[in-house]
mmCIF file of the N, C-alpha and C atoms, coordinates in Angstrom:
data_MODEL
# 
_entry.id   MODEL 
# 
loop_
_atom_site.group_PDB 
_atom_site.id 
_atom_site.type_symbol 
_atom_site.label_atom_id 
_atom_site.label_alt_id 
_atom_site.label_comp_id 
_atom_site.label_asym_id 
_atom_site.label_entity_id 
_atom_site.label_seq_id 
_atom_site.pdbx_PDB_ins_code 
_atom_site.Cartn_x 
_atom_site.Cartn_y 
_atom_site.Cartn_z 
_atom_site.occupancy 
_atom_site.B_iso_or_equiv 
_atom_site.pdbx_formal_charge 
_atom_site.auth_seq_id 
_atom_site.auth_comp_id 
_atom_site.auth_asym_id 
_atom_site.auth_atom_id 
_atom_site.pdbx_PDB_model_num 
ATOM 1   N N  . MET A 1 1  ? 0.805  -1.205  -0.032 1.00 0.00 ? 1  MET A N  1 
ATOM 2   C CA . MET A 1 1  ? -0.017 -0.062  0.027  1.00 0.00 ? 1  MET A CA 1 
ATOM 3   C C  . MET A 1 1  ? 0.850  1.272   0.015  1.00 0.00 ? 1  MET A C  1 
ATOM 4   N N  . TYR A 1 2  ? 0.431  2.304   -0.761 1.00 0.00 ? 2  TYR A N  1 
ATOM 5   C CA . TYR A 1 2  ? 1.189  3.480   -0.792 1.00 0.00 ? 2  TYR A CA 1 
ATOM 6   C C  . TYR A 1 2  ? 0.860  4.340   0.511  1.00 0.00 ? 2  TYR A C  1 
ATOM 7   N N  . VAL A 1 3  ? 1.921  4.704   1.172  1.00 0.00 ? 3  VAL A N  1 
ATOM 8   C CA . VAL A 1 3  ? 1.788  5.512   2.384  1.00 0.00 ? 3  VAL A CA 1 
ATOM 9   C C  . VAL A 1 3  ? 2.074  7.008   2.035  1.00 0.00 ? 3  VAL A C  1 
ATOM 10  N N  . CYS A 1 4  ? 2.972  7.271   1.251  1.00 0.00 ? 4  CYS A N  1 
ATOM 11  C CA . CYS A 1 4  ? 3.406  8.667   0.759  1.00 0.00 ? 4  CYS A CA 1 
ATOM 12  C C  . CYS A 1 4  ? 3.224  8.818   -0.676 1.00 0.00 ? 4  CYS A C  1 
ATOM 13  N N  . LEU A 1 5  ? 2.179  9.485   -1.064 1.00 0.00 ? 5  LEU A N  1 
ATOM 14  C CA . LEU A 1 5  ? 1.964  9.660   -2.563 1.00 0.00 ? 5  LEU A CA 1 
ATOM 15  C C  . LEU A 1 5  ? 2.941  10.593  -3.173 1.00 0.00 ? 5  LEU A C  1 
ATOM 16  N N  . CYS A 1 6  ? 3.370  11.693  -2.463 1.00 0.00 ? 6  CYS A N  1 
ATOM 17  C CA . CYS A 1 6  ? 4.358  12.578  -2.975 1.00 0.00 ? 6  CYS A CA 1 
ATOM 18  C C  . CYS A 1 6  ? 5.551  11.962  -3.384 1.00 0.00 ? 6  CYS A C  1 
ATOM 19  N N  . ASN A 1 7  ? 6.045  11.008  -2.573 1.00 0.00 ? 7  ASN A N  1 
ATOM 20  C CA . ASN A 1 7  ? 7.291  10.435  -2.858 1.00 0.00 ? 7  ASN A CA 1 
ATOM 21  C C  . ASN A 1 7  ? 7.164  8.943   -3.484 1.00 0.00 ? 7  ASN A C  1 
ATOM 22  N N  . GLY A 1 8  ? 5.953  8.544   -3.444 1.00 0.00 ? 8  GLY A N  1 
ATOM 23  C CA . GLY A 1 8  ? 5.687  7.202   -3.929 1.00 0.00 ? 8  GLY A CA 1 
ATOM 24  C C  . GLY A 1 8  ? 6.143  6.054   -3.050 1.00 0.00 ? 8  GLY A C  1 
ATOM 25  N N  . PHE A 1 9  ? 6.240  6.241   -1.736 1.00 0.00 ? 9  PHE A N  1 
ATOM 26  C CA . PHE A 1 9  ? 6.797  5.405   -0.886 1.00 0.00 ? 9  PHE A CA 1 
ATOM 27  C C  . PHE A 1 9  ? 5.715  4.376   -0.334 1.00 0.00 ? 9  PHE A C  1 
ATOM 28  N N  . ARG A 1 10 ? 6.031  3.020   -0.412 1.00 0.00 ? 10 ARG A N  1 
ATOM 29  C CA . ARG A 1 10 ? 5.068  2.053   0.023  1.00 0.00 ? 10 ARG A CA 1 
ATOM 30  C C  . ARG A 1 10 ? 5.346  1.631   1.526  1.00 0.00 ? 10 ARG A C  1 
ATOM 31  N N  . ASP A 1 11 ? 4.472  1.038   2.146  1.00 0.00 ? 11 ASP A N  1 
ATOM 32  C CA . ASP A 1 11 ? 4.512  0.571   3.509  1.00 0.00 ? 11 ASP A CA 1 
ATOM 33  C C  . ASP A 1 11 ? 5.730  -0.403  3.695  1.00 0.00 ? 11 ASP A C  1 
ATOM 34  N N  . SER A 1 12 ? 5.979  -1.152  2.591  1.00 0.00 ? 12 SER A N  1 
ATOM 35  C CA . SER A 1 12 ? 7.061  -2.120  2.770  1.00 0.00 ? 12 SER A CA 1 
ATOM 36  C C  . SER A 1 12 ? 8.371  -1.434  2.743  1.00 0.00 ? 12 SER A C  1 
ATOM 37  N N  . GLU A 1 13 ? 8.503  -0.335  2.057  1.00 0.00 ? 13 GLU A N  1 
ATOM 38  C CA . GLU A 1 13 ? 9.814  0.415   1.918  1.00 0.00 ? 13 GLU A CA 1 
ATOM 39  C C  . GLU A 1 13 ? 9.975  1.128   3.369  1.00 0.00 ? 13 GLU A C  1 
ATOM 40  N N  . ILE A 1 14 ? 9.007  1.690   3.907  1.00 0.00 ? 14 ILE A N  1 
ATOM 41  C CA . ILE A 1 14 ? 9.045  2.426   5.204  1.00 0.00 ? 14 ILE A CA 1 
ATOM 42  C C  . ILE A 1 14 ? 9.422  1.416   6.282  1.00 0.00 ? 14 ILE A C  1 
ATOM 43  N N  . ARG A 1 15 ? 8.749  0.078   6.254  1.00 0.00 ? 15 ARG A N  1 
ATOM 44  C CA . ARG A 1 15 ? 9.108  -0.997  7.175  1.00 0.00 ? 15 ARG A CA 1 
ATOM 45  C C  . ARG A 1 15 ? 10.592 -1.297  7.180  1.00 0.00 ? 15 ARG A C  1 
ATOM 46  N N  . ALA A 1 16 ? 11.067 -1.374  5.886  1.00 0.00 ? 16 ALA A N  1 
ATOM 47  C CA . ALA A 1 16 ? 12.512 -1.681  5.771  1.00 0.00 ? 16 ALA A CA 1 
ATOM 48  C C  . ALA A 1 16 ? 13.422 -0.639  6.376  1.00 0.00 ? 16 ALA A C  1 
ATOM 49  N N  . ALA A 1 17 ? 13.039 0.601   6.129  1.00 0.00 ? 17 ALA A N  1 
ATOM 50  C CA . ALA A 1 17 ? 13.857 1.711   6.697  1.00 0.00 ? 17 ALA A CA 1 
ATOM 51  C C  . ALA A 1 17 ? 13.786 1.681   8.231  1.00 0.00 ? 17 ALA A C  1 
ATOM 52  N N  . ALA A 1 18 ? 12.536 1.378   8.776  1.00 0.00 ? 18 ALA A N  1 
ATOM 53  C CA . ALA A 1 18 ? 12.477 1.197   10.262 1.00 0.00 ? 18 ALA A CA 1 
ATOM 54  C C  . ALA A 1 18 ? 13.258 0.113   10.822 1.00 0.00 ? 18 ALA A C  1 
ATOM 55  N N  . ARG A 1 19 ? 13.320 -1.030  10.091 1.00 0.00 ? 19 ARG A N  1 
ATOM 56  C CA . ARG A 1 19 ? 14.165 -2.113  10.562 1.00 0.00 ? 19 ARG A CA 1 
ATOM 57  C C  . ARG A 1 19 ? 15.654 -1.746  10.409 1.00 0.00 ? 19 ARG A C  1 
ATOM 58  N N  . ALA A 1 20 ? 15.996 -0.886  9.532  1.00 0.00 ? 20 ALA A N  1 
ATOM 59  C CA . ALA A 1 20 ? 17.375 -0.418  9.383  1.00 0.00 ? 20 ALA A CA 1 
ATOM 60  C C  . ALA A 1 20 ? 17.754 0.768   10.483 1.00 0.00 ? 20 ALA A C  1 
ATOM 61  N N  . GLY A 1 21 ? 16.755 1.046   11.336 1.00 0.00 ? 21 GLY A N  1 
ATOM 62  C CA . GLY A 1 21 ? 17.145 2.049   12.284 1.00 0.00 ? 21 GLY A CA 1 
ATOM 63  C C  . GLY A 1 21 ? 16.332 3.402   12.300 1.00 0.00 ? 21 GLY A C  1 
ATOM 64  N N  . SER A 1 22 ? 15.630 3.647   11.260 1.00 0.00 ? 22 SER A N  1 
ATOM 65  C CA . SER A 1 22 ? 14.864 4.900   11.221 1.00 0.00 ? 22 SER A CA 1 
ATOM 66  C C  . SER A 1 22 ? 13.756 4.947   12.150 1.00 0.00 ? 22 SER A C  1 
ATOM 67  N N  . GLY A 1 23 ? 13.516 5.886   12.987 1.00 0.00 ? 23 GLY A N  1 
ATOM 68  C CA . GLY A 1 23 ? 12.548 5.971   14.051 1.00 0.00 ? 23 GLY A CA 1 
ATOM 69  C C  . GLY A 1 23 ? 11.545 7.009   13.818 1.00 0.00 ? 23 GLY A C  1 
ATOM 70  N N  . SER A 1 24 ? 11.662 7.684   12.703 1.00 0.00 ? 24 SER A N  1 
ATOM 71  C CA . SER A 1 24 ? 10.644 8.647   12.247 1.00 0.00 ? 24 SER A CA 1 
ATOM 72  C C  . SER A 1 24 ? 10.371 8.903   10.772 1.00 0.00 ? 24 SER A C  1 
ATOM 73  N N  . PRO A 1 25 ? 9.288  9.325   10.398 1.00 0.00 ? 25 PRO A N  1 
ATOM 74  C CA . PRO A 1 25 ? 9.026  9.521   8.936  1.00 0.00 ? 25 PRO A CA 1 
ATOM 75  C C  . PRO A 1 25 ? 10.125 10.271  8.287  1.00 0.00 ? 25 PRO A C  1 
ATOM 76  N N  . HIS A 1 26 ? 10.579 11.336  9.014  1.00 0.00 ? 26 HIS A N  1 
ATOM 77  C CA . HIS A 1 26 ? 11.617 12.137  8.418  1.00 0.00 ? 26 HIS A CA 1 
ATOM 78  C C  . HIS A 1 26 ? 12.946 11.348  8.084  1.00 0.00 ? 26 HIS A C  1 
ATOM 79  N N  . ALA A 1 27 ? 13.293 10.503  9.064  1.00 0.00 ? 27 ALA A N  1 
ATOM 80  C CA . ALA A 1 27 ? 14.510 9.754   9.000  1.00 0.00 ? 27 ALA A CA 1 
ATOM 81  C C  . ALA A 1 27 ? 14.367 8.630   7.953  1.00 0.00 ? 27 ALA A C  1 
ATOM 82  N N  . ALA A 1 28 ? 13.138 7.937   7.919  1.00 0.00 ? 28 ALA A N  1 
ATOM 83  C CA . ALA A 1 28 ? 12.846 6.974   6.960  1.00 0.00 ? 28 ALA A CA 1 
ATOM 84  C C  . ALA A 1 28 ? 12.901 7.469   5.579  1.00 0.00 ? 28 ALA A C  1 
ATOM 85  N N  . TYR A 1 29 ? 12.264 8.664   5.236  1.00 0.00 ? 29 TYR A N  1 
ATOM 86  C CA . TYR A 1 29 ? 12.080 9.209   3.898  1.00 0.00 ? 29 TYR A CA 1 
ATOM 87  C C  . TYR A 1 29 ? 13.475 9.567   3.457  1.00 0.00 ? 29 TYR A C  1 
ATOM 88  N N  . ALA A 1 30 ? 14.353 10.160  4.394  1.00 0.00 ? 30 ALA A N  1 
ATOM 89  C CA . ALA A 1 30 ? 15.628 10.500  4.069  1.00 0.00 ? 30 ALA A CA 1 
ATOM 90  C C  . ALA A 1 30 ? 16.525 9.215   3.639  1.00 0.00 ? 30 ALA A C  1 
ATOM 91  N N  . ALA A 1 31 ? 16.228 8.198   4.440  1.00 0.00 ? 31 ALA A N  1 
ATOM 92  C CA . ALA A 1 31 ? 16.939 6.817   4.075  1.00 0.00 ? 31 ALA A CA 1 
ATOM 93  C C  . ALA A 1 31 ? 16.420 6.390   2.751  1.00 0.00 ? 31 ALA A C  1 
ATOM 94  N N  . LEU A 1 32 ? 15.293 6.610   2.353  1.00 0.00 ? 32 LEU A N  1 
ATOM 95  C CA . LEU A 1 32 ? 14.722 6.234   1.022  1.00 0.00 ? 32 LEU A CA 1 
ATOM 96  C C  . LEU A 1 32 ? 15.122 7.205   -0.106 1.00 0.00 ? 32 LEU A C  1 
ATOM 97  N N  . GLY A 1 33 ? 15.685 8.261   0.107  1.00 0.00 ? 33 GLY A N  1 
ATOM 98  C CA . GLY A 1 33 ? 16.031 9.127   -0.842 1.00 0.00 ? 33 GLY A CA 1 
ATOM 99  C C  . GLY A 1 33 ? 14.981 10.358  -1.065 1.00 0.00 ? 33 GLY A C  1 
ATOM 100 N N  . GLY A 1 34 ? 14.179 10.633  -0.062 1.00 0.00 ? 34 GLY A N  1 
ATOM 101 C CA . GLY A 1 34 ? 13.127 11.681  -0.245 1.00 0.00 ? 34 GLY A CA 1 
ATOM 102 C C  . GLY A 1 34 ? 13.072 12.445  1.058  1.00 0.00 ? 34 GLY A C  1 
ATOM 103 N N  . GLY A 1 35 ? 11.908 13.099  1.188  1.00 0.00 ? 35 GLY A N  1 
ATOM 104 C CA . GLY A 1 35 ? 11.687 13.916  2.378  1.00 0.00 ? 35 GLY A CA 1 
ATOM 105 C C  . GLY A 1 35 ? 10.146 14.151  2.415  1.00 0.00 ? 35 GLY A C  1 
ATOM 106 N N  . VAL A 1 36 ? 9.768  14.564  3.613  1.00 0.00 ? 36 VAL A N  1 
ATOM 107 C CA . VAL A 1 36 ? 8.341  14.837  3.828  1.00 0.00 ? 36 VAL A CA 1 
ATOM 108 C C  . VAL A 1 36 ? 7.935  16.110  2.993  1.00 0.00 ? 36 VAL A C  1 
ATOM 109 N N  . CYS A 1 37 ? 6.876  15.990  2.214  1.00 0.00 ? 37 CYS A N  1 
ATOM 110 C CA . CYS A 1 37 ? 6.476  16.954  1.359  1.00 0.00 ? 37 CYS A CA 1 
ATOM 111 C C  . CYS A 1 37 ? 5.208  17.662  1.956  1.00 0.00 ? 37 CYS A C  1 
ATOM 112 N N  . CYS A 1 38 ? 4.030  17.130  1.661  1.00 0.00 ? 38 CYS A N  1 
ATOM 113 C CA . CYS A 1 38 ? 2.747  17.854  2.065  1.00 0.00 ? 38 CYS A CA 1 
ATOM 114 C C  . CYS A 1 38 ? 2.504  17.434  3.568  1.00 0.00 ? 38 CYS A C  1 
ATOM 115 N N  . GLY A 1 39 ? 3.037  16.278  4.118  1.00 0.00 ? 39 GLY A N  1 
ATOM 116 C CA . GLY A 1 39 ? 2.783  16.027  5.437  1.00 0.00 ? 39 GLY A CA 1 
ATOM 117 C C  . GLY A 1 39 ? 1.518  15.160  5.805  1.00 0.00 ? 39 GLY A C  1 
ATOM 118 N N  . ARG A 1 40 ? 0.720  14.856  4.797  1.00 0.00 ? 40 ARG A N  1 
ATOM 119 C CA . ARG A 1 40 ? -0.459 14.155  5.164  1.00 0.00 ? 40 ARG A CA 1 
ATOM 120 C C  . ARG A 1 40 ? -0.214 12.752  5.505  1.00 0.00 ? 40 ARG A C  1 
ATOM 121 N N  . CYS A 1 41 ? 1.031  12.288  5.170  1.00 0.00 ? 41 CYS A N  1 
ATOM 122 C CA . CYS A 1 41 ? 1.292  10.833  5.464  1.00 0.00 ? 41 CYS A CA 1 
ATOM 123 C C  . CYS A 1 41 ? 2.048  10.589  6.677  1.00 0.00 ? 41 CYS A C  1 
ATOM 124 N N  . VAL A 1 42 ? 2.398  11.627  7.445  1.00 0.00 ? 42 VAL A N  1 
ATOM 125 C CA . VAL A 1 42 ? 3.256  11.501  8.480  1.00 0.00 ? 42 VAL A CA 1 
ATOM 126 C C  . VAL A 1 42 ? 2.726  10.640  9.662  1.00 0.00 ? 42 VAL A C  1 
ATOM 127 N N  . GLU A 1 43 ? 1.385  10.762  9.877  1.00 0.00 ? 43 GLU A N  1 
ATOM 128 C CA . GLU A 1 43 ? 0.921  9.981   11.026 1.00 0.00 ? 43 GLU A CA 1 
ATOM 129 C C  . GLU A 1 43 ? 0.911  8.504   10.609 1.00 0.00 ? 43 GLU A C  1 
ATOM 130 N N  . LEU A 1 44 ? 0.450  8.111   9.395  1.00 0.00 ? 44 LEU A N  1 
ATOM 131 C CA . LEU A 1 44 ? 0.475  6.738   8.990  1.00 0.00 ? 44 LEU A CA 1 
ATOM 132 C C  . LEU A 1 44 ? 1.737  6.220   8.822  1.00 0.00 ? 44 LEU A C  1 
ATOM 133 N N  . ALA A 1 45 ? 2.685  7.006   8.396  1.00 0.00 ? 45 ALA A N  1 
ATOM 134 C CA . ALA A 1 45 ? 4.141  6.491   8.248  1.00 0.00 ? 45 ALA A CA 1 
ATOM 135 C C  . ALA A 1 45 ? 4.693  6.160   9.656  1.00 0.00 ? 45 ALA A C  1 
ATOM 136 N N  . GLN A 1 46 ? 4.325  7.015   10.642 1.00 0.00 ? 46 GLN A N  1 
ATOM 137 C CA . GLN A 1 46 ? 4.836  6.682   12.043 1.00 0.00 ? 46 GLN A CA 1 
ATOM 138 C C  . GLN A 1 46 ? 4.319  5.575   12.523 1.00 0.00 ? 46 GLN A C  1 
ATOM 139 N N  . ASP A 1 47 ? 2.898  5.258   12.239 1.00 0.00 ? 47 ASP A N  1 
ATOM 140 C CA . ASP A 1 47 ? 2.383  3.942   12.720 1.00 0.00 ? 47 ASP A CA 1 
ATOM 141 C C  . ASP A 1 47 ? 3.082  2.831   12.095 1.00 0.00 ? 47 ASP A C  1 
ATOM 142 N N  . VAL A 1 48 ? 3.368  2.775   10.834 1.00 0.00 ? 48 VAL A N  1 
ATOM 143 C CA . VAL A 1 48 ? 4.050  1.777   10.115 1.00 0.00 ? 48 VAL A CA 1 
ATOM 144 C C  . VAL A 1 48 ? 5.420  1.589   10.720 1.00 0.00 ? 48 VAL A C  1 
ATOM 145 N N  . ILE A 1 49 ? 6.138  2.654   11.016 1.00 0.00 ? 49 ILE A N  1 
ATOM 146 C CA . ILE A 1 49 ? 7.444  2.471   11.617 1.00 0.00 ? 49 ILE A CA 1 
ATOM 147 C C  . ILE A 1 49 ? 7.334  1.957   13.056 1.00 0.00 ? 49 ILE A C  1 
ATOM 148 N N  . ASP A 1 50 ? 6.377  2.435   13.803 1.00 0.00 ? 50 ASP A N  1 
ATOM 149 C CA . ASP A 1 50 ? 6.211  1.806   15.213 1.00 0.00 ? 50 ASP A CA 1 
ATOM 150 C C  . ASP A 1 50 ? 5.873  0.317   15.205 1.00 0.00 ? 50 ASP A C  1 
ATOM 151 N N  . GLU A 1 51 ? 4.981  -0.041  14.259 1.00 0.00 ? 51 GLU A N  1 
ATOM 152 C CA . GLU A 1 51 ? 4.672  -1.451  14.240 1.00 0.00 ? 51 GLU A CA 1 
ATOM 153 C C  . GLU A 1 51 ? 5.932  -2.354  13.813 1.00 0.00 ? 51 GLU A C  1 
ATOM 154 N N  . ALA A 1 52 ? 6.646  -1.795  12.867 1.00 0.00 ? 52 ALA A N  1 
ATOM 155 C CA . ALA A 1 52 ? 7.922  -2.606  12.378 1.00 0.00 ? 52 ALA A CA 1 
ATOM 156 C C  . ALA A 1 52 ? 8.894  -2.634  13.583 1.00 0.00 ? 52 ALA A C  1 
ATOM 157 N N  . ARG A 1 53 ? 9.045  -1.527  14.268 1.00 0.00 ? 53 ARG A N  1 
ATOM 158 C CA . ARG A 1 53 ? 9.994  -1.547  15.340 1.00 0.00 ? 53 ARG A CA 1 
ATOM 159 C C  . ARG A 1 53 ? 9.601  -2.580  16.484 1.00 0.00 ? 53 ARG A C  1 
ATOM 160 N N  . ALA A 1 54 ? 8.247  -2.522  16.803 1.00 0.00 ? 54 ALA A N  1 
ATOM 161 C CA . ALA A 1 54 ? 7.809  -3.396  17.749 1.00 0.00 ? 54 ALA A CA 1 
ATOM 162 C C  . ALA A 1 54 ? 7.831  -4.932  17.387 1.00 0.00 ? 54 ALA A C  1 
ATOM 163 N N  . ALA A 1 55 ? 7.720  -5.224  16.113 1.00 0.00 ? 55 ALA A N  1 
ATOM 164 C CA . ALA A 1 55 ? 7.951  -6.541  15.660 1.00 0.00 ? 55 ALA A CA 1 
ATOM 165 C C  . ALA A 1 55 ? 9.286  -6.940  15.729 1.00 0.00 ? 55 ALA A C  1 
ATOM 166 N N  . ASN A 1 56 ? 10.207 -5.993  15.402 1.00 0.00 ? 56 ASN A N  1 
ATOM 167 C CA . ASN A 1 56 ? 11.745 -6.291  15.519 1.00 0.00 ? 56 ASN A CA 1 
ATOM 168 C C  . ASN A 1 56 ? 11.952 -6.630  16.993 1.00 0.00 ? 56 ASN A C  1 
ATOM 169 N N  . GLN A 1 57 ? 11.537 -5.815  17.875 1.00 0.00 ? 57 GLN A N  1 
ATOM 170 C CA . GLN A 1 57 ? 11.826 -5.970  19.305 1.00 0.00 ? 57 GLN A CA 1 
ATOM 171 C C  . GLN A 1 57 ? 11.313 -7.329  19.824 1.00 0.00 ? 57 GLN A C  1 
ATOM 172 N N  . ALA A 1 58 ? 10.069 -7.631  19.408 1.00 0.00 ? 58 ALA A N  1 
ATOM 173 C CA . ALA A 1 58 ? 9.448  -8.983  19.733 1.00 0.00 ? 58 ALA A CA 1 
ATOM 174 C C  . ALA A 1 58 ? 10.307 -10.088 19.227 1.00 0.00 ? 58 ALA A C  1 
ATOM 175 N N  . ALA A 1 59 ? 10.685 -10.108 18.006 1.00 0.00 ? 59 ALA A N  1 
ATOM 176 C CA . ALA A 1 59 ? 11.520 -11.158 17.392 1.00 0.00 ? 59 ALA A CA 1 
ATOM 177 C C  . ALA A 1 59 ? 12.770 -11.191 18.147 1.00 0.00 ? 59 ALA A C  1 
ATOM 178 N N  . ALA A 1 60 ? 13.441 -10.109 18.390 1.00 0.00 ? 60 ALA A N  1 
ATOM 179 C CA . ALA A 1 60 ? 14.756 -10.136 19.178 1.00 0.00 ? 60 ALA A CA 1 
ATOM 180 C C  . ALA A 1 60 ? 14.547 -10.830 20.566 1.00 0.00 ? 60 ALA A C  1 
ATOM 181 N N  . SER A 1 61 ? 13.396 -10.600 21.319 1.00 0.00 ? 61 SER A N  1 
ATOM 182 C CA . SER A 1 61 ? 13.157 -11.107 22.580 1.00 0.00 ? 61 SER A CA 1 
ATOM 183 C C  . SER A 1 61 ? 13.104 -12.565 22.492 1.00 0.00 ? 61 SER A C  1 
ATOM 184 N N  . VAL A 1 62 ? 12.215 -13.007 21.526 1.00 0.00 ? 62 VAL A N  1 
ATOM 185 C CA . VAL A 1 62 ? 12.159 -14.470 21.247 1.00 0.00 ? 62 VAL A CA 1 
ATOM 186 C C  . VAL A 1 62 ? 13.396 -15.128 20.985 1.00 0.00 ? 62 VAL A C  1 
ATOM 187 N N  . ALA A 1 63 ? 14.250 -14.462 20.172 1.00 0.00 ? 63 ALA A N  1 
ATOM 188 C CA . ALA A 1 63 ? 15.476 -15.089 19.758 1.00 0.00 ? 63 ALA A CA 1 
ATOM 189 C C  . ALA A 1 63 ? 16.421 -15.166 21.028 1.00 0.00 ? 63 ALA A C  1 
ATOM 190 N N  . ALA A 1 64 ? 16.408 -14.060 21.789 1.00 0.00 ? 64 ALA A N  1 
ATOM 191 C CA . ALA A 1 64 ? 17.246 -14.107 22.968 1.00 0.00 ? 64 ALA A CA 1 
ATOM 192 C C  . ALA A 1 64 ? 16.802 -15.117 23.962 1.00 0.00 ? 64 ALA A C  1 
ATOM 193 N N  . SER A 1 65 ? 15.515 -15.358 24.145 1.00 0.00 ? 65 SER A N  1 
ATOM 194 C CA . SER A 1 65 ? 15.147 -16.224 25.193 1.00 0.00 ? 65 SER A CA 1 
ATOM 195 C C  . SER A 1 65 ? 15.274 -17.790 24.753 1.00 0.00 ? 65 SER A C  1 
ATOM 196 N N  . ALA A 1 66 ? 15.304 -17.864 23.395 1.00 0.00 ? 66 ALA A N  1 
ATOM 197 C CA . ALA A 1 66 ? 15.519 -19.203 22.769 1.00 0.00 ? 66 ALA A CA 1 
ATOM 198 C C  . ALA A 1 66 ? 16.962 -19.688 22.777 1.00 0.00 ? 66 ALA A C  1 
ATOM 199 N N  . GLY A 1 67 ? 17.845 -18.518 22.714 1.00 0.00 ? 67 GLY A N  1 
ATOM 200 C CA . GLY A 1 67 ? 19.276 -18.780 22.722 1.00 0.00 ? 67 GLY A CA 1 
ATOM 201 C C  . GLY A 1 67 ? 20.011 -19.203 23.916 1.00 0.00 ? 67 GLY A C  1 
# 
C-alpha cells in the first residue's frame, strides 16, 4: 500500500527503513532518498514505523530467550 503519494513510498519500504534504524518519517524518507512534502502521510508513516520496530523487538526477545 502507498503511504506517501508525494514520494511514492510504500509501507514495505518504510518498514525496511524502520528495520534499518529509522525511528521517524523524516528519517525513513531520508533513508529512502526523499523527504516529507505535504505531510499528510506522517501519522500513517509513524504507525508503520512503530509497528515494524515493535515486531523487531518482539523477534529479538524471542531469539534471546531461545538462545
